[in-house]
N, C-alpha and C positions, 0 to 999 in steps of 0.2 A: 348490403353493400355491394356494387359492382365491381370489377376487376380497375377500369377505368380511377372510380372514387379511389381503390386502395390506393393506388400506385403514385397516384397526382401529385402528391406531398415531396414525392423521388424523386419527379421526372430530372433527370439532368437539362442540361441547355440543349447539348445534342437533340438529345430523344424530345425535347420541347419545338426543334425546330423543325425535327421529322414530321411531328405532328400536326405543325402550321402547313410544310409541304405536303403531304394528306390532302389537308382540307382546299389546297390549295389546290391539288390534284383534282377530287370534283369537282371545282366552278369551271375550271375549265376545261374539263373533259364534256360539262352540259354546255356550255357557251359552245362549243365548234359541233356541239350535236344538234341542237338551236340553229346557230347560223349556215354549218352544210346544207340541212333542211328548207330552212328561206331562202340560200344561195342556189338548189337547186329546182325551187320553186316545186317542191313536193305540192300533194294534194293537201297531204299530213303536216303542213309547217305548223299551220295554228296550232292543233293537236300536242304535235314535239314543243312548239316554244314554250306551250302554257305546263306541260306537262314535266320538261329539265326545272321550269322557272318553279311546281309547287316541290320536285323534289331537291333542289338546292334550298329552300326556303324549309323544309321538314327537317335536312343535313343540317341546317346550321340550329336550329329548334332543341337538337339533340344535346350537343354539350351547353346550353345556357339555360337546359330546363331545371332546376334542383333535385327532380323527380326522380328525370332521368336517368340525373347521377347519382341517387341512394338510394337506388333501386334496382332489384335485379330485376324484377319482373316487369314495372315502366322501360326499363332497356329495352328489353325484350319485346313490351312490345310495341314501342319506338322504330326496331331493329325491324319486325316486321312489315309496319305502315313502308321506311322505308322498299323492304323490297320488294312491297307493293306496286306500290309506283314505279320502281326501276325497269319489274315486267313487264309497267303498260306502257312504259317508254320503248320497252326492248318489240314491242309490239308492233310502237308506232313507226320505228326507225332501226336498221341494224345498227346506227350507229352507234345503238345504247349498249353493248357489246360491252365496251371498250370501257363502261363503270362495271364494269365485273370484278375489275384487279387492284379498286380503291377499296369496293363491297367486299374480297375475302379480307380486306386485314378490319377491317369494322369487324367485321361475321366473326374474328378470330382474337380479334381483343376486348369483345365484348363475351362473350358468350366461353365456360368452360369448356376442355378444351373435348369432352365428352362429346357434347354437342354442335362445338364450331365446326369442327371439321364435317357431318356429316352435313352442316347449312351447307360449307365452300362448295362438297361433292355435289349438294343441288345446285349451285346456284353457279355451277361450273358447266352443269347438263343443263339449264337453260339456257344459257349463252349461248351453247352450240347448239340450239335445236331454233333458239329463236333467229340466230347468222344463218343458221342453214336455207331456214324457213322464206325468210325472206331472198336467201340469194338461191333457191332450191336445186340446192344442189349440197355434199355433204361429202366434203373431199378429206385427205390425211389434215391440213394444213386447218382444217376449217375446227379438226379435233385437237391439233398439238398447243394450236396458241394456248386456249384457253386452259388445257389442263398444261400447260408450261406457264401461264399463272397461277396458278392456283398452287400450284406443285414448288415457284419462287416464295410467293404470300406466308404456304407453313412454311416450310425452312426460316424464314425473314423471323416468325414472330417466335417461334423455336428457340431459336436461335435469342431472338432479344430476350425470352423467359426465363432461358439459361443464364445471360448473362445479369437477366438482373439480382436471381436467385444465389447469383456469385456475389455482387456486388450488397442484397442486403443478407448475406452471409459474414462478408468482411465487415460489414457495421458493427454487428452484433457482438465480434469477435474484438474491433477497437471500441465499442464500449464496455464491453465487460473485461479490458484487457487495461481500460480508462478506470474503471471502478474498481481491478485487483491493485493498480500504481495509487489510487488514492487511499485502500485501507490499508494497505502497504504501508503511506505516508503514516496514517494514522496509528498504527502499527506501532512503527519507530518510533515515535515522538514519544508512546507510552512508553514502548520500553527507554527510552531515551529518561523518558519518568521516573522511571521506577529506578532505573541503572541511578542517575542522580539524589532518589528520594537514599539509594542505599546507601551513597557514600556521604552523604551529610550524615545520615541517623552514623556512620562509622563514625565519622569524625567526632559529632559531637560529643559518642560514647568513648571515645579514646583522649576526650581534650576537658570541653567542659563536663560532664559527665563525672567525669573520677576528679574533678579539681574538687568541684563541689563534694563529690564526700568525703577529697582530704580534709576539706573546712569544719564540713559538720563531725567529724572523728575527733577532730583539735579542737571545734568549740565547747563539744559534749565534753574532752576530756579536763577543758580550763574550766568549768558545769562543774563539775565535782572538787578537781582541787582548789575554790577559791575559796571556802571557810578557811581550810587550816597551811595549803598554803602555796596563797598568791604567789609569787614569788613565779611555782611551775606554771600557773594558771595566764599567768603576762610571759612567760616564754610560750605556748600553746598560743597563747591571741597573736602574739608578734609573728608565730608560723603561721597561723590561718590568717593574719594580714600576707604574708606575700606568699604565701598560695590564692588568695586571692589577685594578688596584683598580673601575678602568672597566668592569671584564669581570665583576668580582664586583656593581658597582649596574647593569647590567645583566639581571645573571640572578638578581638580585634583585626589578625592575622587571619581570623576565619570567613571574616566580610570582605576583607580584601581579595582573600583568596590563594599567598601567602607561602613561604616553605613556613616550617614550625619555626619560634624565637630560634629555639636552643639551638635550631642546625639552619642558622643566620650569623650565629656568634661564634661557630668555629664546625670541626668535623664531628660525621656519624659517631667516634669513639667517645669524643668531649661529651659528645649530650648525650652519649649513655651512663656515663661516669656521672655527671650531675644528676643525671634523672638518678640514679641508685644511692645516689647522696641523698636528694629530698625525701624520697623514701624512709629512707634510714630515718632521719632525722623525725618526720611527721610521725613515723609507723612505732621508731622502736625496733625493727627488726635491723639485724647484722645481712646486707646489702654487700657482696663482695660482685667485682667488674669485672674482667680485666678481657682483653683481648689477645687474639689467638693469629700467628700471621704477621707478614709483611700488608697493612694498611695500604689498600688503593682505592682512589676516588669510585663513586659511583654513580649514576643516575640522578636524578633529584626522586623518580618518584620510588627507586628503592630504598633508598636514603628514610626517606617518608614512614610508607611500610616499616622497617624495620626499628624504627622507634616508637610509631606508634602498638606496631606489634608488641615490646617491650613494655609500653607505659599500660596498658590493657592489661598485658601477663603479672605486672606488678602487682597495678591496681586486686587482681583477683585476690592474687597471693593474697593480701590487708585483710582484704574483708571477709575471705571464705576459707584459708587455708588450715589458720592456727596456727602459723609456720615461725620457727625464732632463729631461722640463716635463709639466704635466696643467695644461689648461686649461676650471675649471669654473663654467658661469656660468647663474643662476637667470635667467629671464626674469620680470616681471607683463605681462600682457597684459588685454586688457577682459575677455576672457571664457573665457581659456587663464591656464595657469601650466605652463611651460617647464622643465626642466632640460636642460643640456648639456657632456659628456664629452669632450675631446679630449685627445689626449695624443701624441705622436710615438714612439710606440713598432714595433715589430716589424711591429706589425699582424697580421691572419691575415684566413682566408674565413670567413667570417658558415653560409655553404652548407653547413660541411665542419664546424662545431661538435656534434659526438657529442651525441645526448636524455640527459636524465640519468638516472642510473641502469643506462645499457648497461654492456657491459663494454670499449670503447672510450672512454667517460666518467673511467672508474675513479672518484677522490671529486672530481674536476672537475664540469663537466658545468652543474652547479646553476644557475650566477648567472643565466646569462641567461635564462634560465627565470622562475627565482624571480621577477627584474626586469618581464619578460616581463606574469608572476601579477598581481601589482600594479600593473602601469599596468593590464592590461584588466578588473582589479572594481572598479578607480574609473572605467570609459570611458574611458581613455584609449589611448592610442601609444605602445609604442617603438620606434625606428629607430634598425638599427648601419650603420653605414657602415664597410670596412677595407678594408686590402687587404694583401698580402707587405710588408715595409717601406714604407707608407704613413701608420702609423700608423693611428686606430684613432679612430671619434665615434659618441659616444652618443648620443642623443635624447629623451628623452620628453616627450611634451604630455599634461596633466590637462585637465578643462573646467573650470573655478571656476563649482560654484551659486552659484545668488542665494541670501544669506543671510540675507533675508528669506519667501525661500518653502519653506525648510525649517528644522527646526531641525536644530544640527550636530551629530554622534554625539557619545557620549560620551568619554572621553580610556580609552585601551586595547580600543572596541569593534573589531574585528577587520574590516579592508577587505572 
């Protein structure tokens, strides 16, 4: 493929105008050469006119023929034919030297630089020799004119090529930036999807899953008590109904992305007290709740996170700890709020808890990870201390932002 075919697709309107001006220059110089030959009444006027017509026709055919536009060999042959006819015109009239200047541009445009420079030099020598042969003199002006024309042509073409390469580099850079921005947008959407999935998983684990687990335990206890203790079984069924109602409220809140019903009905300490009472009622554990410090209003995400962590911690205690007593403490400090959940259960080795989703974890293992994620999302910390036979202590600490420094997040916003 020729240089012309490679660059045609990226020509700017300015470059198209310059190419048109070059074609018009060739036509105008050929017309001027023929007119001067006829006007001067030279004996060679018919030959000059015929040669000019042949050269113009050959020049016009070049950009039109597909073979010349697509094949370097065909373009070189066409250029050789143009140069041959130009040499014939130069032999007939000294005015043919004018065609050397546009011919320089054609040679530099079509040929590789290693071939174009020798071609331009040869054309310059032919122009000087032809003009000197017609005028029978060789002066400094005769030499300087074609040489300056060739130098200007080379400088213009090399400058254009440099600008073209820079333009292509910028175009590729813009394409790469556009592609990178598209990939970044895709990555951000994927990260948003993963973050939302994690948030939904935490919400489901801490609400619906825990509620369904409590209902299952209550119904199992009711099933065992049905034959001998129908009143006890009825009590368990009523508690399961209450848990189902609460779970339904959580599900509706979950769909509407609102705050937990317990928080909508009152403060965080009151919600924690109701949670402890419900846990004690459904599990038989002794659950004690206390508040330390002066309660202060917290942003909704902080209250939601602390309530969900408390729900998950108590559910883990009920399901896994085999404990008899649980102490839940909410502590308000100057710049922090802390929640401690301590039980006297069987304990475990925190380092040996399998990651969520692993084969060893099965359906469990998500609770601690979800609690840590909630604390981390609010720039807080969560620590777990436990050992086999020594119970478990869970402590989460969240920084308290200055209410006057930033507006409170809207209810239902994800931590």
